[in-house]
C-alpha positions, 0 to 999 in steps of 0.5 A: 673795573667794566662799565657794566660794573660802573653803570650797575654801581652808580645807577644802585647808588643813586636810585636806590632800586627794587630791581635793577638788570645791566645787560650788555647787548654788544655782541649783538651789534657790528662791534668787535668781540668783547666789546662794551658799547651797547647796553639794556638798563631795566630799573625799578625805583620809588623815586621814580613814583610821579615822574614822566618817562622823559625825566627818568630818562633824563635822571638815568642819563644824567648818572652816567655821563660820563659813561655816555661820553666816553664809552658807552654808544646804545643805552636801551632803558627801561625805567619802572616804578614798584607798581607799574614793574608789577603790572608787567610781571617782571618783564621787560622790552626786547630792544631793537636789532642794530643796523649800524655799520656792515648790516646797515641796509643801503637803498 
């Protein structure tokens, strides 16, 4: 099973989200073709109600502990309650451009 599928399965199982999108953004970075190292997760879950952003991210990181330790280099998290998601009309911010590897500017 690929890393993206593992992430999706774990988040679906743990958070029972109203909306989940796991996007492999590795192709936007200085990694070999076909890599699964950079991901963006958009997760809308009722379990986030009343939780601060840091606690939402900690909860996701705990569920993906093994993947973060062994496979994932970067994980952009966009975590919302249902009402927050409705206020955004289903949108999420773009991830920032990576300046790692050969793309890094040297001063």
